[in-house]
ChimeraX commands (.cxc) that place a marker at each C-alpha (Angstrom):
marker #1 position -78.81,-65.47,-17.20 radius 0.5
marker #1 position -80.92,-68.47,-18.18 radius 0.5
marker #1 position -84.64,-68.06,-18.70 radius 0.5
marker #1 position -86.95,-70.88,-17.70 radius 0.5
marker #1 position -90.35,-71.15,-19.28 radius 0.5
marker #1 position -93.48,-72.00,-17.39 radius 0.5
marker #1 position -95.72,-73.77,-19.83 radius 0.5
marker #1 position -98.60,-75.61,-18.25 radius 0.5
marker #1 position -100.00,-79.03,-18.97 radius 0.5
marker #1 position -102.68,-80.52,-16.75 radius 0.5
marker #1 position -101.86,-83.46,-14.52 radius 0.5
marker #1 position -104.26,-86.20,-13.50 radius 0.5
marker #1 position -105.13,-84.20,-10.36 radius 0.5
marker #1 position -105.96,-81.03,-12.27 radius 0.5
marker #1 position -102.85,-79.19,-11.04 radius 0.5
marker #1 position -100.82,-77.36,-13.69 radius 0.5
marker #1 position -97.42,-78.91,-14.28 radius 0.5
marker #1 position -94.52,-76.58,-14.98 radius 0.5
marker #1 position -91.85,-77.54,-17.48 radius 0.5
marker #1 position -88.34,-76.35,-18.09 radius 0.5
marker #1 position -87.17,-75.02,-21.42 radius 0.5
marker #1 position -84.11,-76.55,-23.05 radius 0.5
marker #1 position -81.99,-73.72,-21.66 radius 0.5
marker #1 position -83.49,-74.33,-18.23 radius 0.5
marker #1 position -82.65,-78.02,-18.41 radius 0.5
marker #1 position -79.09,-77.19,-19.45 radius 0.5
marker #1 position -78.83,-74.85,-16.45 radius 0.5
marker #1 position -80.09,-77.60,-14.13 radius 0.5
marker #1 position -77.51,-80.01,-15.55 radius 0.5
marker #1 position -74.73,-77.43,-15.07 radius 0.5
marker #1 position -75.82,-76.75,-11.47 radius 0.5
marker #1 position -75.96,-80.46,-10.67 radius 0.5
marker #1 position -72.45,-81.00,-12.08 radius 0.5
marker #1 position -71.23,-78.13,-9.91 radius 0.5
marker #1 position -72.99,-79.63,-6.88 radius 0.5
marker #1 position -71.25,-82.96,-7.49 radius 0.5
marker #1 position -67.85,-81.20,-7.43 radius 0.5
marker #1 position -68.32,-79.54,-4.03 radius 0.5
marker #1 position -66.09,-80.74,-1.21 radius 0.5
marker #1 position -67.33,-81.81,2.25 radius 0.5
marker #1 position -66.86,-78.36,3.76 radius 0.5
marker #1 position -68.79,-76.66,0.96 radius 0.5
marker #1 position -71.59,-79.21,1.21 radius 0.5
marker #1 position -71.75,-78.63,4.95 radius 0.5
marker #1 position -72.08,-74.88,4.33 radius 0.5
marker #1 position -75.23,-75.45,2.27 radius 0.5
marker #1 position -76.59,-78.12,4.61 radius 0.5
marker #1 position -76.18,-81.18,2.39 radius 0.5
marker #1 position -74.45,-84.48,2.93 radius 0.5
marker #1 position -72.36,-86.20,0.24 radius 0.5
marker #1 position -75.11,-88.84,-0.38 radius 0.5
marker #1 position -77.74,-86.09,-0.76 radius 0.5
marker #1 position -75.56,-84.17,-3.21 radius 0.5
marker #1 position -74.81,-87.30,-5.22 radius 0.5
marker #1 position -78.50,-88.23,-5.35 radius 0.5
marker #1 position -79.38,-84.76,-6.62 radius 0.5
marker #1 position -76.56,-84.84,-9.18 radius 0.5
marker #1 position -77.86,-88.16,-10.58 radius 0.5
marker #1 position -81.40,-86.88,-11.19 radius 0.5
marker #1 position -82.38,-86.41,-14.85 radius 0.5
marker #1 position -82.25,-82.87,-16.18 radius 0.5
marker #1 position -86.00,-82.64,-16.68 radius 0.5
marker #1 position -86.64,-83.56,-13.03 radius 0.5
marker #1 position -86.10,-80.20,-11.35 radius 0.5
marker #1 position -87.54,-79.26,-7.96 radius 0.5
marker #1 position -90.54,-76.95,-8.28 radius 0.5
marker #1 position -88.67,-74.15,-6.47 radius 0.5
marker #1 position -86.20,-74.04,-9.39 radius 0.5
marker #1 position -88.93,-73.42,-11.95 radius 0.5
marker #1 position -90.07,-69.87,-12.65 radius 0.5
marker #1 position -93.69,-69.24,-11.79 radius 0.5
marker #1 position -95.99,-66.64,-13.38 radius 0.5
marker link #1:1,2 radius 0.2
marker link #1:2,3 radius 0.2
marker link #1:3,4 radius 0.2
marker link #1:4,5 radius 0.2
marker link #1:5,6 radius 0.2
marker link #1:6,7 radius 0.2
marker link #1:7,8 radius 0.2
marker link #1:8,9 radius 0.2
marker link #1:9,10 radius 0.2
marker link #1:10,11 radius 0.2
marker link #1:11,12 radius 0.2
marker link #1:12,13 radius 0.2
marker link #1:13,14 radius 0.2
marker link #1:14,15 radius 0.2
marker link #1:15,16 radius 0.2
marker link #1:16,17 radius 0.2
marker link #1:17,18 radius 0.2
marker link #1:18,19 radius 0.2
marker link #1:19,20 radius 0.2
marker link #1:20,21 radius 0.2
marker link #1:21,22 radius 0.2
marker link #1:22,23 radius 0.2
marker link #1:23,24 radius 0.2
marker link #1:24,25 radius 0.2
marker link #1:25,26 radius 0.2
marker link #1:26,27 radius 0.2
marker link #1:27,28 radius 0.2
marker link #1:28,29 radius 0.2
marker link #1:29,30 radius 0.2
marker link #1:30,31 radius 0.2
marker link #1:31,32 radius 0.2
marker link #1:32,33 radius 0.2
marker link #1:33,34 radius 0.2
marker link #1:34,35 radius 0.2
marker link #1:35,36 radius 0.2
marker link #1:36,37 radius 0.2
marker link #1:37,38 radius 0.2
marker link #1:38,39 radius 0.2
marker link #1:39,40 radius 0.2
marker link #1:40,41 radius 0.2
marker link #1:41,42 radius 0.2
marker link #1:42,43 radius 0.2
marker link #1:43,44 radius 0.2
marker link #1:44,45 radius 0.2
marker link #1:45,46 radius 0.2
marker link #1:46,47 radius 0.2
marker link #1:47,48 radius 0.2
marker link #1:48,49 radius 0.2
marker link #1:49,50 radius 0.2
marker link #1:50,51 radius 0.2
marker link #1:51,52 radius 0.2
marker link #1:52,53 radius 0.2
marker link #1:53,54 radius 0.2
marker link #1:54,55 radius 0.2
marker link #1:55,56 radius 0.2
marker link #1:56,57 radius 0.2
marker link #1:57,58 radius 0.2
marker link #1:58,59 radius 0.2
marker link #1:59,60 radius 0.2
marker link #1:60,61 radius 0.2
marker link #1:61,62 radius 0.2
marker link #1:62,63 radius 0.2
marker link #1:63,64 radius 0.2
marker link #1:64,65 radius 0.2
marker link #1:65,66 radius 0.2
marker link #1:66,67 radius 0.2
marker link #1:67,68 radius 0.2
marker link #1:68,69 radius 0.2
marker link #1:69,70 radius 0.2
marker link #1:70,71 radius 0.2
marker link #1:71,72 radius 0.2
view
């Protein structure tokens, strides 16, 4: 199991910004590669279209949705 850290650095709006550890970024990259390999039926099962899956797969590894980042 991969552990993601939750270090905080302030943003311009005063909200804490969560960051992924190197292992977390590697996990995100692995998940995005797996997402890119799903067929149309599998994508339909998870409610994504091919363009949505491809857009997610192209995102940089440090750009993970906040729901993927562990919170304290």
